[in-house]
C-alpha positions in Angstrom: 22.9 22.8 -16.7 20.9 25.8 -15.4 18.3 25.9 -18.2 17.5 22.3 -18.9 17.2 18.9 -17.2 19.9 16.6 -18.5 18.1 13.3 -18.0 19.3 10.3 -20.0 16.8 8.6 -22.1 16.1 5.1 -20.7 13.5 2.5 -21.1 11.6 1.0 -18.1 13.2 -2.3 -18.8 16.6 -0.7 -18.5 15.5 1.0 -15.3 14.4 -2.3 -13.9 17.9 -3.7 -14.4 19.5 -0.7 -12.7 17.4 -1.0 -9.5 19.3 -1.8 -6.3 18.3 -5.5 -6.4 20.4 -6.3 -3.4 18.3 -4.0 -1.3 15.1 -5.2 -2.8 16.0 -8.9 -2.2 16.7 -8.1 1.5 13.4 -6.4 1.8 11.6 -9.3 0.2 13.4 -11.8 2.5 12.3 -9.7 5.5 8.7 -9.8 4.2 8.8 -13.6 3.9 10.1 -13.9 7.4 7.2 -11.8 8.5 4.6 -14.1 6.9 6.2 -17.2 8.5 6.2 -15.6 12.0 2.7 -14.3 11.5 1.5 -17.9 10.7 3.0 -19.1 13.9 1.4 -16.3 15.8 -2.1 -16.9 14.5 -2.7 -20.5 13.4 -4.1 -21.6 16.8 -6.7 -18.8 16.7 -9.5 -19.6 14.3 -10.4 -15.9 14.0 -6.9 -15.0 12.8 -6.1 -18.1 10.8 -6.5 -16.3 7.5 -4.3 -13.4 8.3 -1.0 -14.9 6.9 -2.6 -15.4 3.5 -4.0 -11.8 3.6 -0.6 -10.6 4.6 1.0 -12.5 1.7 -1.5 -10.9 -0.8 -0.8 -7.5 0.7 3.0 -8.0 0.4 2.5 -8.9 -3.3 0.6 -5.6 -3.8 3.2 -3.7 -1.8 6.0 -5.1 -3.9 4.2 -3.9 -7.0 3.8 -0.5 -5.4 7.5 -0.3 -4.5 8.5 -1.1 -8.1 6.0 1.4 -9.5 7.2 4.2 -7.2 10.8 3.3 -8.0 10.2 3.6 -11.8 8.6 7.1 -11.5 11.3 9.7 -12.4 12.6 11.7 -9.4 11.6 14.9 -11.2 8.0 13.7 -11.1 8.1 13.1 -7.4 9.5 16.7 -7.0 6.5 18.0 -8.9 4.1 15.9 -6.8 5.6 16.8 -3.4 3.3 19.7 -2.6 0.1 18.2 -4.1 0.8 15.1 -2.1 1.2 17.0 1.2 -1.8 19.2 0.7 -4.1 16.3 -0.3 -3.0 14.2 2.6 -3.5 17.1 5.0 -7.0 17.4 3.6 -7.6 13.8 4.3 -6.5 14.3 7.9 -9.1 17.1 8.2 -11.7 14.6 6.8 -10.7 12.1 9.5 -11.3 14.8 12.1 -14.7 15.6 10.7 -16.1 12.2 9.9 -13.5 9.5 10.4 -14.1 6.0 11.5 -13.4 5.1 15.1 -11.7 1.9 16.1 -10.0 0.9 19.4 -10.9 4.2 20.9 -9.2 6.3 18.2 -10.6 8.1 15.2 -7.9 7.4 12.6 -9.5 5.9 9.6 -11.5 7.0 6.5 -13.9 4.4 5.1 -13.6 4.3 1.3 -16.0 1.6 0.2 -14.8 -1.7 1.7 -11.4 -0.3 2.5 -10.4 1.7 5.6 -7.4 3.9 5.0 -5.2 5.7 7.6 -4.1 9.1 6.2 -1.7 9.6 9.1 0.5 6.9 7.6 0.5 8.5 4.2 1.5 11.8 5.8 4.9 10.3 6.8 5.8 10.0 3.1 4.1 13.2 2.0 5.9 15.2 4.7 9.3 13.8 3.6 8.6 14.8 0.0 7.4 18.3 1.0 10.4 18.9 3.3 12.8 17.7 0.6 11.2 20.0 -2.0 11.2 22.9 0.3 14.9 22.6 1.2 15.8 21.8 -2.4 14.7 25.3 -3.4 15.9 27.2 -0.4 18.8 25.3 1.2 22.3 26.7 1.0 25.6 25.7 2.7 25.8 27.0 6.2 22.0 27.2 6.3 21.6 27.3 10.1 19.6 30.5 10.1 16.4 29.8 12.1 14.0 31.7 9.9 14.8 29.4 7.0 13.5 26.5 9.0 10.3 28.1 10.4 8.2 27.0 7.4 9.6 23.5 7.7 8.7 23.4 11.3 5.2 24.4 10.3 5.0 21.6 7.8 5.7 19.2 10.6 3.5 20.7 13.3 0.3 21.2 11.4 -0.3 17.5 10.6 1.2 16.4 13.9 -1.5 18.4 15.8 -4.3 16.7 13.8 -2.8 13.3 14.3 -2.2 13.7 18.0 -5.9 14.6 18.4 -7.0 11.3 16.8 -5.3 10.3 19.2 -2.2 8.6 17.6 0.8 9.4 19.8 3.1 6.9 18.0 2.6 8.5 14.6 3.0 12.0 16.1 6.3 11.0 17.6 7.4 9.5 14.2 6.6 12.7 12.3 8.6 14.8 14.7 11.5 12.3 14.7 11.8 11.8 10.9 11.1 15.5 10.2 13.6 16.5 12.9 16.2 14.4 11.1 15.7 16.4 7.9 15.9 19.7 9.8 19.2 18.5 11.3 20.5 17.6 7.9 19.4 20.9 6.5 21.7 22.7 9.0 19.4 23.8 11.8 21.6 24.9 14.7 22.2 22.2 17.2 21.4 24.6 20.1 18.0 25.2 18.6 17.3 21.5 18.2 18.4 21.0 21.8 16.3 23.9 23.0 13.2 22.3 21.3 14.0 19.0 22.9 14.4 20.6 26.3 11.1 22.5 25.8 9.4 19.3 24.8 10.7 17.4 27.9 9.7 20.3 30.1 6.1 20.3 28.7 5.6 16.6 29.5 3.7 17.3 32.8 1.4 19.7 31.1 0.8 17.3 28.2 0.2 14.4 30.7 -2.3 16.4 32.7 -4.3 18.3 30.0 -3.7 16.6 26.6 -3.4 12.9 27.0 -6.5 10.7 27.1 -7.2 8.6 30.2 -6.0 5.4 28.6 -2.8 7.1 27.5 -2.1 8.3 31.0 -2.6 4.8 32.3 0.0 3.5 29.8 2.4 6.2 30.9 1.8 5.4 34.6 2.4 1.7 33.9 5.6 2.5 32.0 7.0 4.7 34.8 6.0 2.2 37.5 7.8 -0.7 35.7 10.8 1.5 34.9 11.2 2.5 38.6 10.5 -0.9 40.0 7.1 -0.1 41.5 4.3 -2.6 41.8 2.1 -2.9 38.7 -1.3 -4.5 38.3 -0.1 -7.4 36.0 -3.7 -8.5 35.4 -4.6 -5.1 33.9 -2.3 -2.3 32.9 1.0 -4.2 33.0 -0.2 -7.5 31.6 0.9 -7.0 28.0 4.4 -5.8 28.7 4.9 -8.5 31.4 3.8 -11.3 29.1 6.1 -9.9 26.3 9.1 -9.9 28.7 8.3 -13.5 29.6 8.1 -14.6 26.0 11.4 -12.9 25.1 13.2 -14.2 28.1 11.9 -17.8 27.7 13.3 -17.9 24.2 16.8 -17.9 25.5 19.7 -18.0 23.1 18.3 -20.3 20.4 14.5 -20.3 21.1 12.0 -23.1 21.6 11.5 -23.9 18.0 9.1 -22.8 15.2 5.5 -22.9 16.4 6.6 -24.2 19.8 6.4 -21.0 21.8 4.2 -21.3 24.8 3.3 -17.6 25.0 2.6 -17.4 21.3 0.6 -20.6 20.9 -1.5 -20.1 24.0 -2.2 -16.5 22.8 -1.1 -14.9 26.1 0.1 -11.7 24.5 -2.5 -9.3 23.2 -1.8 -8.0 19.7 1.0 -10.4 19.2 0.3 -10.5 15.4 0.7 -6.8 15.1 2.6 -4.5 17.5 4.1 -7.4 19.5 5.2 -9.7 16.7 8.8 -9.4 17.9 7.9 -11.5 21.0 6.9 -14.5 18.8 10.2 -14.3 16.9 12.2 -14.0 20.2 10.4 -16.8 21.9 10.6 -19.3 19.1 14.0 -18.5 17.6 15.8 -16.9 20.5 18.3 -14.1 20.9 20.6 -15.1 18.1 18.0 -15.3 15.3 16.2 -12.1 16.6 19.5 -10.3 16.5 20.1 -11.6 13.0 16.7 -10.3 11.8 17.5 -6.9 13.3 20.9 -6.9 11.7 19.2 -7.5 8.3 17.1 -4.4 9.1 20.3 -2.5 9.9 21.8 -3.5 6.6 18.7 -2.5 4.7 18.7 0.9 6.4 22.5 1.3 5.8 22.0 0.6 2.0 19.3 3.2 1.9 21.6 5.8 3.5 24.4 4.9 1.1 22.0 5.7 -1.8 21.2 9.0 -0.1 24.9 9.9 0.2 25.7 9.0 -3.4 23.0 11.0 -5.2 24.0 14.4 -6.6 20.4 15.8 -6.2 19.7 17.6 -3.0 16.0 16.7 -3.3 17.0 13.1 -3.8 19.3 13.1 -0.8 16.6 14.5 1.5 14.0 12.1 0.1 16.1 9.0 0.6 17.3 10.1 4.1 13.8 11.0 5.2 12.4 7.7 3.9 15.1 5.7 5.7 14.4 7.7 8.9 10.7 7.0 8.7 11.3 3.2 8.6 14.0 3.4 11.2 11.8 5.0 13.7 9.1 2.4 13.2 11.7 -0.2 14.1 13.2 1.7 17.0 9.9 2.7 18.6 8.5 -0.8 18.2 11.5 -2.5 19.8 11.7 0.0 22.7 7.9 -0.4 23.3 8.1 -4.3 23.3 11.1 -4.2 25.7 9.3 -1.8 28.0 11.7 1.1 27.3 8.8 3.2 26.0 5.1 3.3 26.8 2.9 1.2 24.5 2.1 3.6 21.7 0.9 1.2 18.9 3.8 1.2 16.5 4.1 -1.9 14.3 7.4 -3.6 13.2 7.7 -3.0 9.5 7.1 -6.0 7.2 6.8 -8.4 10.2 3.6 -7.0 11.9 0.3 -7.6 10.2 -1.2 -4.5 8.6 -2.0 -3.0 5.3 -1.6 0.8 5.4 1.8 0.7 7.2 3.0 -1.9 4.6 2.1 0.5 1.8 3.9 3.3 3.6 7.0 1.2 4.0 6.9 0.0 0.3 6.5 3.6 -0.9 9.4 4.7 1.3 11.7 2.1 -0.2 10.3 2.8 -3.7 11.4 6.4 -3.3 14.8 5.3 -2.2 15.1 3.2 -5.4 13.9 6.1 -7.5 16.6 8.2 -6.0 19.1 5.5 -6.9 18.0 5.5 -10.5 18.4 9.3 -10.6 21.7 9.4 -8.6 23.5 11.2 -11.4 20.7 13.7 -12.2 21.4 16.9 -10.2 17.9 18.3 -10.7 19.4 21.8 -10.6 16.8 23.4 -12.7 13.9 22.3 -10.4 
C-alpha cells in the first residue's frame, strides 16, 4: 500500500516465537565456545583469571541486547537510522577532542566507570544510514555514480576520524562493509575497481605520510615475512611467529584442552583478545578449528538467507550490511593471525575477550532478527 503501513498486529510473545532460533542457538553455542577457550587462555595468568567470568556476564548482557534489538519493529530502526548515524559521528568528534588514550591510540570515551569505543558503534550506524539512504533513492539499474556520492561521503567522513585515532582495522572494516552495500546498490563495477586501484596506488603515500611509526613497523614486518626476508623475532615479528608455532603445533587434532604449550606459558601477546584463534588451533587442532569456522560460515549464510527473503529494501540492506560487518571481523582476524595481513587489532567475534565489540556483534544479529520478523512487511511508505 502506498498510503499506509500494513503491519500485522503481534504481541512480543508471538514475536519471540517467530525469531530465527536456529540462528540464535548457533550464536549462543559460539559464545560458549569462546568462554571455554578464554578460560584456557587466561587461567595460568593471575591478572587475567577473572576475564572468563566477566566475558560470561557480558555475553548475558549481549544476548539481552540482541533480543531487545530484534523485537524493535523494523520501521523504528528506519526512523532511528539518521539520528543513530549523526549521534555516533558526534561521539567520534568527542573522541578526537577529549578521548581516552590506551595502547598508543585515542579511541575511547570515558563515561563514568565505563570506557566506550564509538568507532565500533559506527559500524552499525553506518549500515542503518546506508540502508535508509538507498531505501529512499535506489531504483533498478541504479549504477549512476552521482546516486552513490552521498553514500561514499557517509562512509568516508567517519572513516577519516577513525583512521586518525589511529584505528586502521576499523577503518578497513567500514570501507569493506560499506563497499558491499554500494555494490549491492548497483554501483558500476568499473567504478569500484577504479577506487580499489586508486587505493592500492596510494599505499606508498599513506605509508610515508599517514601511518604512525608503529604502524609502519607492522607493515615492514608483514612484508618481510611475506617475502621471506629476515625478521627480528624478538621484537617486531615475535607475535606472528609465536602464533604460527601455536597453530602448527596443534596438528590435526590438537594437544588437548588446557594442554597447549604456547597458550599455557603465555608466549603469545594478546592471546585472549586478537589472537584467541591460536589457543583454539593449538589445543583442538585443525579439525576442530575448521569446525568452528564452519559454524561461523553457517551463521553468516543464515543471515544472508534472511536478507534475500525479506520484501523490504531497507531490511535487505540492513541484514546484508550486518552480516558483512561480522564477516569482515572474522576474515581480517584470521588473515592477521595467519600472517596474511599486518597486525591491525581486529578481534574474533564472540571468541575474543571484549565488551564493545560484543555489543556491536549482538546488535548486528539483533538487526538481522528484526529483519526476519518483518520479512513480509515491504515498508513501501517509508
